[in-house]
C-alpha positions as CSV (number, residue, x, y, z in Angstrom):
1,M,-36.6,-11.4,31.2
2,V,-36.0,-13.2,34.9
3,L,-34.4,-16.7,35.1
4,S,-35.3,-19.1,37.7
5,D,-33.0,-20.6,40.4
6,E,-32.8,-23.7,38.2
7,E,-31.6,-22.3,35.0
8,R,-29.2,-19.5,37.2
9,K,-27.4,-22.7,38.7
10,R,-27.4,-24.2,35.1
11,K,-25.7,-21.4,33.8
12,R,-23.4,-20.4,36.7
13,R,-22.0,-24.5,36.0
14,E,-21.6,-23.3,32.4
15,L,-19.4,-20.6,33.2
16,T,-17.3,-22.3,35.5
17,R,-17.0,-25.3,33.5
18,K,-16.1,-23.1,30.6
19,W,-13.4,-20.8,33.1
20,K,-12.0,-24.3,34.2
21,K,-11.6,-25.1,30.5
22,E,-9.7,-22.1,29.5
23,N,-7.7,-21.8,32.5
24,P,-5.7,-25.0,33.8
25,E,-2.7,-23.5,35.5
26,K,-4.7,-21.3,37.7
27,I,-6.9,-24.2,38.5
28,R,-3.7,-26.1,39.4
29,E,-2.0,-23.5,41.4
30,G,-5.3,-23.1,43.2
31,G,-5.6,-27.1,44.2
32,R,-1.8,-27.0,45.0
33,K,-2.7,-24.0,47.3
34,Y,-5.5,-25.7,48.9
35,R,-3.8,-28.8,49.4
36,A,-0.7,-27.3,51.1
37,K,-3.5,-25.5,53.3
38,N,-5.5,-28.0,54.4
39,P,-3.7,-31.6,54.2
40,E,-5.7,-33.1,57.1
41,K,-9.0,-32.1,55.4
42,I,-7.3,-33.8,52.0
43,S,-6.4,-36.8,53.6
44,E,-9.3,-37.5,55.8
45,A,-11.8,-36.7,52.1
46,K,-9.8,-39.2,50.4
47,K,-10.2,-41.8,52.9
48,K,-13.6,-41.5,53.2
49,Y,-14.0,-41.3,49.1
50,N,-11.9,-44.8,49.2
51,R,-13.9,-46.4,52.1
52,E,-17.3,-45.7,49.9
53,N,-15.9,-46.7,46.6
54,P,-13.5,-49.3,46.6
55,E,-14.3,-50.8,43.1
56,K,-13.6,-47.2,41.7
57,V,-10.7,-46.7,43.4
58,R,-9.0,-50.0,42.2
59,E,-9.9,-49.7,38.8
60,K,-8.8,-46.1,39.0
61,R,-5.3,-46.8,40.1
62,R,-5.2,-49.9,37.6
63,K,-5.7,-47.8,34.7
64,Y,-3.7,-44.9,35.9
65,Y,-0.9,-47.2,36.5
66,E,-1.4,-49.5,33.0
67,E,-1.0,-46.1,31.1
68,N,2.0,-44.7,33.2
69,R,3.8,-47.8,33.9
70,E,7.7,-47.1,33.3
71,K,6.8,-43.2,35.1
72,I,5.5,-44.7,38.2
73,R,8.0,-47.8,37.9
74,E,10.8,-45.1,38.3
75,K,9.2,-43.4,41.2
76,Q,9.1,-46.3,43.2
77,I,13.0,-47.0,42.4
78,K,13.8,-43.6,43.3
79,Y,11.6,-43.6,46.3
80,L,13.0,-46.9,47.2
81,E,17.0,-45.4,47.4
82,E,16.2,-42.3,49.3
83,N,14.0,-44.0,52.0
84,P,15.3,-47.5,52.7
85,E,15.0,-47.2,56.3
86,K,11.1,-46.2,56.0
87,I,10.3,-49.2,53.1
88,K,12.1,-51.9,55.6
89,E,10.0,-50.5,58.4
90,A,6.5,-50.5,57.1
91,R,7.3,-53.6,55.0
92,S,8.1,-54.8,58.5
93,K,4.9,-53.6,60.2
94,H,2.9,-54.6,57.1
95,Y,3.6,-58.4,57.5
96,E,3.7,-58.4,61.0
97,E,0.0,-57.2,61.1
98,N,-1.0,-59.7,58.1
99,R,1.4,-62.0,58.5
100,E,-1.3,-65.0,58.0
101,K,-3.1,-63.0,54.8
102,I,0.6,-63.0,53.2
103,N,1.8,-66.3,53.8
104,E,-1.2,-67.5,52.2
105,R,-1.5,-65.8,48.9
106,R,2.7,-66.5,49.0
107,R,1.8,-70.7,49.4
108,K,-0.9,-70.0,46.7
109,D,1.1,-68.0,44.1
110,Y,3.9,-70.8,44.5
111,E,1.6,-73.4,43.8
112,E,0.1,-71.5,40.6
113,N,3.3,-70.2,39.5
114,H,6.6,-72.3,40.9
115,E,8.3,-72.4,37.9
116,K,8.8,-69.2,37.0
117,I,9.3,-68.3,40.6
118,N,12.1,-71.1,40.8
119,E,13.6,-69.0,37.4
120,R,13.5,-65.6,38.5
121,R,15.2,-66.9,41.6
122,R,18.0,-68.5,39.8
123,K,18.3,-65.7,37.9
124,D,18.0,-63.8,40.8
125,Y,20.7,-65.7,42.1
126,K,23.5,-65.6,39.1
127,K,23.1,-61.9,39.2
128,N,24.0,-61.8,43.3
129,P,25.5,-64.8,44.7
130,E,27.2,-62.7,47.3
131,K,24.3,-60.9,48.2
132,I,21.4,-63.8,48.0
133,N,24.6,-65.9,50.3
134,E,25.1,-63.2,52.5
135,R,21.5,-62.8,53.4
136,R,21.0,-66.4,53.6
137,R,23.9,-66.6,56.2
138,K,22.4,-64.2,58.2
139,Y,19.0,-65.4,58.5
140,R,20.5,-69.0,59.5
141,K,22.4,-67.2,62.4
142,E,19.6,-65.6,63.7
143,N,16.8,-68.1,63.2
144,P,19.2,-71.7,63.9
145,E,15.2,-73.0,65.2
146,K,13.3,-72.5,62.3
147,V,15.6,-73.2,59.7
148,R,16.0,-77.0,61.5
149,E,12.2,-76.9,61.9
150,S,12.1,-75.8,58.0
151,K,14.7,-78.4,56.7
152,R,12.8,-81.1,58.9
153,K,9.6,-80.5,57.4
154,D,10.9,-80.2,53.5
155,Y,12.8,-84.0,54.4
156,E,9.7,-85.6,55.6
157,K,7.8,-83.8,53.1
158,N,10.3,-85.1,49.7
159,H,12.8,-87.6,51.6
160,E,12.0,-89.7,48.7
161,K,13.0,-87.0,45.8
162,I,15.8,-85.3,48.2
163,K,17.4,-89.5,48.0
164,E,16.9,-89.3,44.9
165,R,18.7,-85.6,44.1
166,V,21.7,-86.7,46.7
167,K,22.2,-89.9,44.8
168,K,22.6,-88.1,41.2
169,W,24.9,-85.8,42.7
170,Q,26.9,-88.2,44.5
171,K,27.0,-90.1,41.5
172,E,28.2,-87.0,39.6
173,N,30.9,-85.9,41.8
174,P,32.6,-88.8,43.4
175,E,36.1,-86.9,44.3
176,L,34.2,-83.7,45.9
177,R,32.1,-86.6,47.6
178,K,34.9,-88.3,49.0
179,S,36.4,-84.5,49.9
180,H,33.3,-84.2,51.7
181,L,33.2,-87.0,53.8
182,K,36.5,-86.8,54.6
183,K,35.9,-83.3,56.2
184,Y,33.1,-84.9,58.2
185,Y,34.5,-87.6,59.4
186,E,37.6,-85.3,60.9
187,K,34.7,-83.0,62.4
188,N,32.1,-86.0,63.3
189,P,34.6,-88.9,64.2
190,V,32.2,-92.2,64.4
191,A,32.4,-94.6,66.9
192,L,35.3,-96.4,69.0
193,T,38.0,-93.9,67.3
194,K,41.1,-93.1,70.2
195,E,39.4,-89.6,71.2
196,M,36.4,-91.9,72.2
197,T,38.4,-94.8,73.7
198,K,40.2,-91.6,75.5
199,Y,37.7,-90.0,76.7
200,R,36.0,-93.1,78.1
201,R,39.1,-93.8,80.1
202,S,39.4,-90.2,81.9
203,H,35.5,-90.8,82.2
204,R,34.4,-94.1,84.4
205,E,30.5,-93.2,84.9
206,C,27.6,-92.5,83.1
207,E,27.2,-88.8,82.6
208,W,23.3,-89.1,82.7
209,S,21.3,-87.3,85.9
210,Y,21.7,-89.4,88.8
211,C,23.3,-92.1,87.1
212,E,26.1,-94.2,88.6
213,N,27.2,-97.0,85.9
214,I,30.0,-97.5,85.6
215,K,30.1,-100.3,82.8
216,P,29.5,-100.7,80.3
217,L,30.1,-97.3,78.8
218,H,29.3,-95.9,75.3
219,V,30.7,-92.9,73.9
220,H,28.6,-92.1,71.1
221,H,27.4,-88.5,71.2
222,I,28.8,-85.2,70.7
223,L,27.1,-82.7,72.4
224,P,26.6,-79.0,71.7
225,K,28.6,-77.0,74.5
226,H,26.7,-74.0,74.5
227,K,23.6,-76.2,75.8
228,Y,25.6,-78.4,77.8
229,P,28.6,-76.1,79.5
230,E,29.0,-78.8,81.7
231,Y,30.2,-81.4,79.7
232,I,33.5,-79.3,78.3
233,D,36.6,-81.3,79.4
234,G,37.0,-83.8,76.8
235,D,39.4,-83.8,74.2
236,Y,37.5,-83.7,71.0
237,H,37.6,-80.3,68.9
238,G,37.1,-81.3,65.5
239,R,33.4,-78.9,65.5
240,M,33.3,-75.7,67.0
241,G,31.3,-75.7,70.3
242,N,30.9,-79.8,70.7
243,N,32.1,-82.2,72.6
244,F,31.5,-86.2,73.8
245,I,29.6,-87.5,76.4
246,C,29.5,-91.2,78.2
247,F,26.2,-93.1,78.5
248,C,25.5,-96.6,80.3
249,P,23.6,-98.7,77.6
250,F,20.2,-97.8,78.9
251,H,20.8,-94.3,78.7
252,H,22.4,-94.4,75.0
253,F,19.0,-95.9,74.3
254,A,16.8,-93.6,76.4
255,Y,18.8,-90.8,74.3
256,H,17.9,-91.7,71.4
257,Y,14.2,-92.6,72.2
258,T,13.4,-89.4,73.8
259,Y,14.4,-87.6,70.4
260,S,12.8,-89.7,68.4
261,T,9.4,-89.6,70.1
262,K,9.6,-86.2,70.6
263,R,10.8,-84.5,67.3
264,N,9.7,-87.8,65.1
265,N,13.5,-87.9,64.1
266,K,14.1,-90.6,61.4
267,K,18.0,-90.8,62.6
268,H,17.6,-91.6,65.9
269,Q,14.6,-94.4,65.2
270,N,16.5,-96.2,62.9
271,A,19.3,-96.6,65.9
272,L,16.3,-98.2,68.4
273,S,16.4,-101.4,67.8
274,F,20.3,-102.2,67.9
275,L,20.6,-99.8,70.8
276,W,17.6,-102.0,72.8
277,F,19.5,-104.9,72.2
278,N,22.4,-103.8,74.0
279,V,20.1,-102.9,76.6
280,E,18.6,-106.2,77.0
281,Q,22.0,-108.0,77.1
282,W,23.4,-105.4,79.7
283,A,20.3,-106.0,82.2
284,N,20.2,-109.6,82.0
285,D,24.2,-109.5,82.6
286,N,23.6,-107.2,86.0
287,K,20.2,-109.3,86.7
288,I,17.6,-105.6,86.0
289,S,14.2,-106.0,85.5
290,I,13.3,-104.7,81.7
291,E,9.9,-103.6,83.2
292,D,11.4,-101.4,85.7
293,L,13.3,-100.3,82.9
294,E,10.2,-99.6,80.5
295,I,8.7,-98.0,83.6
296,E,11.7,-95.3,84.1
297,L,12.0,-94.8,80.2
298,A,8.1,-93.8,80.3
299,Q,8.5,-91.9,83.2
300,M,11.6,-90.1,81.6
301,Y,9.8,-88.8,78.5
302,T,6.6,-87.7,80.7
303,T,9.1,-85.4,82.3
304,K,11.3,-84.6,79.0
305,V,14.5,-85.0,81.3
306,I,17.5,-85.9,79.2
307,L,20.3,-84.3,81.1
308,A,20.6,-82.3,84.2
């Protein structure tokens, strides 16, 4: 009996299936050899299939993960331990390429599961406090501007909660609060201290650019030396890298005004009314027009000039 082409193909398929079922080891060995000889073809075929069948691929991966969760986790941990640099580089590259998506996903996840996430963070901190503190210190050191901006935004968004939390902590820790205040005032002395009086006596004119006023002078500012290296001849060493500076009443106000306007800083804004009162008195005593000072202040803010 002569078989048709279709029947021959069907019979060949049946024989192939039967042989594969009886020889699984040979099939696997043949597959390994082929993949070893043709890695590029295999990779290209997988990519093509993944592009054409994304839903099937996701479902297959999900099913495999559910059935082999522990096995996969062990492999992942082992690979992480053996290839920390590769993992770090891959994560960094992936984050740079998908920054917006990742940040949006994190924000959404935190909004939906903030209690679980905070609890997990607390547990992690209890297990590895030194490691986490070191990582935080390193990040703060490498990203001071980002840290300041983050704190500022957090305070503006949650200032009432933060105030309540601070009040509660102060009430529960009076002795510790006194200790912190003592250290703070040692590093950041208030106005009219002995150190400031001494500095004022040795600096008899306003240190704002092109200002030659010699009285009265205020010593209310402690500036970072790395930002203003020209003002490093004072005797103040309370905090590393900081120093005093003298301003006349008008430029003292201008300093606070520029920072409060440019950075929307509440601390600088709170000082403006008192300092402007000092400016008015100083202007009246020296017969200076307030309108001229306001014009100079507007020009100062436009050009964003604070110090030379």
